C-alpha positions as CSV (number, residue, x, y, z in Angstrom):
1,M,-41.7,49.5,44.5
2,N,-41.1,45.8,44.1
3,L,-37.6,44.6,44.7
4,I,-36.1,42.2,42.3
5,R,-32.6,40.6,42.8
6,Q,-31.2,38.8,39.9
7,R,-27.9,36.9,40.1
8,V,-25.6,37.8,37.2
9,Q,-22.1,36.8,36.3
10,F,-20.5,39.5,34.3
11,D,-17.5,38.9,32.0
12,K,-14.5,40.1,34.0
13,K,-12.8,41.6,31.0
14,F,-15.6,44.2,30.8
15,L,-15.3,45.1,34.5
16,D,-13.1,48.0,35.5
17,P,-10.7,46.7,38.2
18,D,-10.4,50.2,39.7
19,A,-14.1,50.5,40.1
20,I,-14.2,47.1,41.8
21,K,-11.4,48.2,44.1
22,T,-13.2,51.4,45.0
23,V,-16.5,49.6,45.8
24,K,-14.6,47.0,48.0
25,K,-12.8,49.7,49.9
26,I,-16.0,51.5,50.7
27,N,-17.7,48.3,51.7
28,K,-14.8,47.3,53.9
29,S,-15.1,50.6,55.7
30,G,-18.6,49.7,56.7
31,Y,-20.6,51.6,54.1
32,E,-23.0,50.3,51.3
33,A,-21.7,50.7,47.8
34,Y,-22.9,49.5,44.4
35,L,-22.0,49.9,40.8
36,V,-24.9,51.7,39.2
37,G,-26.5,53.1,36.1
38,G,-25.2,53.0,32.6
39,C,-22.4,50.6,33.3
40,I,-24.8,47.9,34.5
41,R,-27.2,48.6,31.6
42,D,-24.4,48.2,29.1
43,L,-23.0,45.1,30.8
44,L,-26.4,43.4,30.7
45,L,-26.6,44.2,27.0
46,G,-23.2,42.8,26.4
47,Y,-21.5,46.1,25.7
48,E,-18.2,47.2,27.2
49,P,-19.0,50.3,29.4
50,K,-17.1,53.5,28.9
51,D,-17.6,54.7,32.5
52,F,-18.2,53.0,35.9
53,D,-20.2,55.0,38.5
54,I,-20.7,54.1,42.1
55,A,-23.6,54.9,44.5
56,T,-23.1,54.7,48.3
57,N,-24.6,55.8,51.6
58,A,-21.3,57.4,52.6
59,T,-21.2,61.2,52.3
60,P,-18.8,63.0,50.0
61,E,-16.7,64.0,52.9
62,Q,-16.5,60.4,54.2
63,I,-15.5,59.2,50.7
64,K,-12.9,62.0,50.6
65,E,-11.4,60.7,53.8
66,L,-11.2,57.1,52.5
67,F,-9.3,58.0,49.3
68,K,-6.3,60.3,49.4
69,R,-6.4,60.9,45.7
70,S,-9.9,62.2,45.4
71,R,-11.8,65.5,45.1
72,I,-15.3,66.7,45.8
73,I,-16.9,68.4,42.8
74,G,-20.3,70.0,41.9
75,R,-22.7,72.5,43.5
76,R,-26.0,71.3,42.2
77,F,-25.2,67.9,43.5
78,K,-21.9,67.0,45.2
79,L,-19.9,64.1,43.8
80,V,-16.5,62.6,44.5
81,H,-13.9,61.8,41.8
82,V,-11.6,59.1,43.0
83,M,-8.5,59.6,40.9
84,F,-6.4,56.8,39.4
85,S,-4.4,58.8,36.9
86,A,-4.3,62.3,35.3
87,R,-7.1,61.3,33.0
88,K,-8.9,58.5,34.8
89,F,-11.3,58.8,37.7
90,I,-14.2,56.8,39.2
91,E,-17.3,58.9,40.1
92,V,-18.9,58.2,43.5
93,A,-22.3,59.6,44.4
94,T,-24.1,59.6,47.7
95,F,-27.6,58.2,47.7
96,R,-29.9,61.1,47.2
97,S,-33.2,62.0,48.9
98,S,-36.0,64.0,47.3
99,K,-36.8,66.0,50.3
100,S,-36.3,69.8,50.5
101,N,-34.5,70.1,47.1
102,K,-33.9,73.8,46.3
103,T,-35.7,74.6,43.0
104,S,-35.9,77.6,40.8
105,T,-39.1,79.5,40.1
106,K,-39.4,77.4,36.9
107,G,-39.2,74.1,38.9
108,M,-35.6,73.2,38.0
109,V,-33.6,71.6,40.8
110,L,-30.8,73.9,41.8
111,R,-29.4,72.0,44.8
112,D,-29.8,68.3,45.4
113,N,-27.5,67.6,48.4
114,Y,-30.0,65.9,50.7
115,Y,-28.9,62.3,51.3
116,G,-31.0,59.2,51.8
117,S,-31.2,55.5,51.5
118,L,-30.9,53.2,48.4
119,K,-34.7,53.3,48.0
120,D,-34.6,57.1,48.1
121,D,-31.9,57.2,45.5
122,V,-34.0,55.0,43.2
123,L,-36.7,57.7,43.0
124,R,-34.2,60.4,42.2
125,R,-32.9,58.6,39.1
126,D,-34.3,59.3,35.6
127,F,-35.0,56.2,33.5
128,T,-35.7,52.6,34.6
129,V,-33.0,51.1,32.4
130,N,-30.5,53.4,34.2
131,C,-31.7,52.5,37.7
132,L,-30.0,49.1,38.2
133,Y,-27.5,48.6,41.0
134,F,-25.0,45.8,41.2
135,D,-24.0,44.2,44.5
136,I,-20.5,42.9,43.8
137,K,-20.4,40.8,47.1
138,K,-23.5,38.8,46.0
139,S,-23.1,39.2,42.2
140,E,-26.7,40.4,42.1
141,V,-28.4,43.2,40.1
142,I,-30.9,45.1,42.3
143,D,-34.0,46.4,40.5
144,Y,-36.8,48.4,42.2
145,V,-38.4,49.8,39.1
146,D,-38.8,47.0,36.6
147,G,-35.7,48.2,34.8
148,L,-34.6,44.7,33.9
149,N,-37.8,44.0,32.0
150,D,-37.6,47.4,30.2
151,L,-34.0,46.7,29.3
152,K,-35.1,43.2,28.0
153,E,-37.8,44.9,25.8
154,L,-35.6,47.9,25.0
155,K,-38.1,50.5,26.3
156,I,-37.3,53.9,27.6
157,N,-39.6,54.6,30.6
158,M,-39.3,57.5,33.1
159,I,-39.3,57.0,36.9
160,G,-42.1,59.1,38.4
161,N,-44.2,61.7,36.7
162,P,-42.4,62.7,33.4
163,S,-43.7,66.3,33.4
164,E,-42.4,66.9,36.9
165,R,-39.1,65.1,36.3
166,F,-38.5,67.2,33.1
167,E,-39.3,70.4,35.1
168,E,-36.7,69.4,37.7
169,D,-34.1,68.8,34.9
170,P,-35.0,69.4,31.3
171,V,-31.7,67.7,30.2
172,R,-33.5,64.4,30.9
173,M,-35.3,64.9,27.5
174,I,-32.0,65.0,25.8
175,R,-30.8,61.9,27.6
176,A,-34.0,60.1,26.6
177,V,-33.1,60.7,22.9
178,R,-29.5,59.6,23.4
179,F,-30.5,56.4,25.1
180,K,-33.2,55.6,22.6
181,V,-30.7,55.8,19.7
182,K,-27.8,54.2,21.5
183,L,-29.9,51.2,22.7
184,K,-32.0,51.0,19.5
185,A,-34.9,51.3,21.9
186,T,-38.4,52.8,21.8
187,I,-39.6,55.7,23.9
188,D,-42.9,55.0,25.7
189,S,-45.7,56.7,23.6
190,N,-46.9,58.7,26.6
191,L,-43.4,59.8,27.4
192,Y,-42.8,60.7,23.8
193,N,-45.8,63.1,23.8
194,I,-44.8,64.7,27.0
195,I,-41.3,65.4,25.6
196,V,-42.8,67.1,22.6
197,K,-45.0,69.2,24.9
198,N,-42.1,70.1,27.3
199,A,-39.3,70.6,24.8
200,Y,-39.3,74.4,25.4
201,L,-38.0,73.7,28.9
202,I,-34.5,73.1,27.4
203,S,-34.3,76.9,27.0
204,N,-34.1,77.1,30.8
205,V,-30.9,75.1,31.0
206,P,-27.6,77.1,31.3
207,P,-25.8,77.2,28.0
208,A,-22.6,76.0,29.6
209,R,-24.2,72.8,30.8
210,L,-25.6,72.1,27.4
211,Y,-22.2,72.2,25.7
212,E,-21.2,68.8,27.1
213,E,-24.6,67.3,26.4
214,V,-24.4,68.4,22.7
215,I,-20.9,66.7,22.4
216,K,-22.4,63.5,23.8
217,L,-25.3,63.7,21.4
218,F,-23.3,64.0,18.2
219,H,-20.0,62.4,18.9
220,N,-21.2,58.8,18.6
221,E,-21.8,56.1,16.1
222,N,-25.5,57.1,15.5
223,S,-25.4,60.9,15.2
224,I,-27.6,61.2,12.2
225,E,-30.4,59.3,14.0
226,V,-29.9,61.5,17.0
227,F,-30.3,64.7,14.8
228,S,-33.5,63.3,13.3
229,E,-35.0,62.4,16.6
230,L,-34.1,65.8,18.2
231,S,-35.8,67.5,15.2
232,N,-38.9,65.3,15.3
233,L,-39.3,65.9,19.1
234,G,-38.9,69.7,18.7
235,I,-35.7,69.8,20.8
236,L,-33.2,70.8,18.1
237,K,-34.5,74.3,17.8
238,Y,-33.7,74.9,21.5
239,L,-30.1,73.8,21.0
240,F,-29.4,75.1,17.4
241,S,-32.2,77.5,16.4
242,Q,-30.1,78.7,13.4
243,T,-29.6,75.1,12.0
244,Q,-31.7,73.4,9.4
245,E,-31.0,69.9,8.1
246,D,-29.3,69.8,4.7
247,S,-26.9,67.5,2.8
248,F,-23.9,69.1,4.4
249,I,-25.0,68.4,7.9
250,A,-26.0,64.9,6.9
251,A,-22.6,64.2,5.3
252,Y,-20.9,65.5,8.4
253,L,-22.9,63.4,10.8
254,V,-22.3,60.2,8.7
255,N,-18.6,61.1,8.5
256,T,-18.3,61.6,12.2
257,S,-20.0,58.3,13.0
258,E,-17.7,56.5,10.6
259,R,-14.6,58.1,12.2
260,I,-15.7,57.1,15.7
261,K,-16.4,53.5,14.5
262,I,-12.8,53.1,13.4
263,G,-11.3,55.0,16.4
264,S,-10.3,58.2,14.7
265,S,-10.5,61.5,16.5
266,V,-13.4,64.0,16.1
267,S,-13.5,67.7,17.1
268,P,-16.3,69.8,18.6
269,V,-15.0,72.6,16.4
270,F,-16.1,70.8,13.3
271,L,-19.5,70.2,14.8
272,F,-20.3,73.8,15.4
273,A,-18.6,75.0,12.2
274,V,-20.8,72.7,10.1
275,F,-24.1,73.3,12.0
276,L,-23.7,77.1,11.8
277,W,-22.2,77.3,8.3
278,S,-25.5,78.0,6.5
279,A,-26.5,80.6,9.1
280,Q,-23.1,82.3,8.7
281,N,-23.6,82.5,4.9
282,N,-27.1,83.9,5.2
283,C,-25.9,86.5,7.7
284,F,-23.0,87.4,5.4
285,N,-25.5,87.9,2.5
286,E,-27.7,90.1,4.6
287,L,-24.7,92.3,5.6
288,K,-23.4,92.7,2.0
289,K,-25.2,96.1,1.7
290,K,-22.7,97.6,4.2
291,K,-19.7,99.3,2.7
292,M,-17.0,97.0,4.2
293,T,-14.4,94.6,2.9
294,R,-15.3,91.0,2.4
295,A,-13.1,90.0,5.4
296,E,-14.8,92.5,7.6
297,L,-18.2,91.3,6.6
298,M,-17.2,87.7,7.2
299,I,-15.9,88.5,10.7
300,M,-19.1,90.5,11.5
301,A,-21.3,87.7,10.2
302,S,-19.4,85.1,12.1
303,E,-19.5,87.0,15.4
304,K,-23.2,87.7,15.0
305,V,-24.1,84.0,14.4
306,I,-21.8,82.8,17.3
307,K,-23.3,85.4,19.6
308,K,-26.8,84.1,19.0
309,Q,-25.6,80.4,19.3
310,V,-23.9,80.9,22.7
311,Q,-27.3,82.0,24.2
312,Q,-28.4,78.4,23.7
313,V,-25.3,76.3,23.8
314,M,-22.0,77.6,25.1
315,M,-19.0,77.7,22.8
316,P,-15.7,78.1,24.6
317,R,-13.6,81.0,23.3
318,W,-10.9,78.7,21.9
319,L,-13.6,76.8,20.0
320,S,-15.4,79.8,18.5
321,A,-12.0,81.3,17.5
322,R,-11.2,78.1,15.5
323,V,-14.7,78.0,14.0
324,K,-14.2,81.5,12.7
325,D,-10.8,80.5,11.3
326,I,-12.3,77.6,9.3
327,W,-15.0,79.9,7.9
328,L,-12.7,82.7,7.0
329,M,-10.3,80.3,5.2
330,Q,-13.0,78.9,2.9
331,H,-12.8,82.0,0.6
332,R,-9.0,81.6,0.3
333,L,-9.4,77.9,-0.5
334,E,-12.0,78.7,-3.2
335,N,-9.9,81.4,-4.8
336,Y,-6.5,80.0,-4.4
337,N,-3.3,81.5,-5.8
338,S,-0.6,79.0,-6.6
339,K,2.1,81.4,-5.4
340,K,0.5,81.7,-2.0
341,S,-0.6,78.1,-1.6
342,K,2.4,77.1,0.5
343,D,1.8,79.9,2.9
344,L,-1.8,78.8,3.4
345,I,-0.8,75.2,3.9
346,S,1.6,76.2,6.7
347,N,-1.2,77.8,8.6
348,P,-1.9,75.7,11.7
349,R,-5.7,75.8,11.0
350,F,-5.2,74.7,7.3
351,R,-5.9,71.0,7.8
352,M,-9.2,71.6,9.6
353,A,-10.3,74.2,7.0
354,Y,-9.3,71.8,4.2
355,D,-11.3,69.0,5.7
356,F,-14.3,71.3,5.9
357,F,-13.8,72.4,2.3
358,L,-13.5,68.8,1.2
359,L,-16.8,67.9,2.9
360,R,-18.5,70.9,1.2
361,S,-17.2,69.8,-2.2
362,R,-18.6,66.3,-1.7
363,S,-22.0,67.3,-0.3
364,I,-23.4,70.8,-1.1
365,D,-21.2,72.3,-3.8
366,K,-19.8,69.8,-6.3
367,Q,-18.4,72.6,-8.4
368,L,-15.7,72.8,-5.7
369,R,-14.4,69.3,-6.4
370,V,-11.7,70.5,-8.9
371,K,-10.5,73.0,-6.3
372,A,-10.6,70.4,-3.5
373,E,-8.6,68.1,-5.7
374,Y,-6.0,70.9,-6.2
375,W,-5.5,71.2,-2.4
376,T,-5.4,67.4,-2.0
377,N,-2.7,67.1,-4.6
378,I,-0.6,70.0,-3.5
379,Q,-0.3,68.5,0.0
380,K,1.3,65.4,-1.5
């Protein structure tokens, strides 16, 4: 590894004062500490980082002693969250070592709590553009892996052997897609082929862990590009095996990105409801032979589709319940009764079901437009 130190003066308005205070306090206590990862990558590209992470040679227990308002989290790898408010924390990680990591029979790292030096930590990170450390005392970016050059050329390169690194943690393939799209970068051709070959490893990741990763993938300004890239690489089927690209999904992804651009809220409920809508309809049609009411068939189809989905990506119970509500209300919106309209509007799930219905009318079923217009007008 060749060490490069590059002096940089970042715009102070983009630096988080709480992160700077945290680094300074750790340094003052005699430990090494650096800003690291995505925040440095984004600062170098001129973006305002969303999160600031810190890497240090202090152990989680030592960090906990330094900061009264902090907590140790994680089993796979212990981290410390230094709290600044009910919603804000700075994440502090101890330099990791690659020795004696506990792995599963499939090669996934289950425990990674062996600590090391800054050089050791470099080798445990995933992509070169995320492996940049910032020394606030010297205002220098520390680069051991040619990450500065890859960032300049907007290339996604893996640190170490890609096949081995994906075995250790298959989520890295998902992260590669996210960074490629976010940075408008290219994935190294060799790395691209290895991702295609190893996409099946995603099925080894616990569904609960993939829930947060899916939200990050699709709740951004470039979600349609993310969907396309996941599909091309063969990753999508290990996240949403029941989902096929159609005009409804495309319309949703564009709509989501536009809402994020203007600062409007987005919900994971909508994401799962849209992605699984076609599968729910197909399942409903298959179950029609059973002698049951429409409502019973809808509930059965919904539960069957959701049960299959949570084997890949977890859906919290509150989320799956709201997804079912949206689906069940579509029939009532399609076959409205003016006398009962006010009752439906008063339903706490109406607005979300209406937005879903409106998107359907504009993308996959234009015959619904008159009905959508009725619900739009009656709300006024």
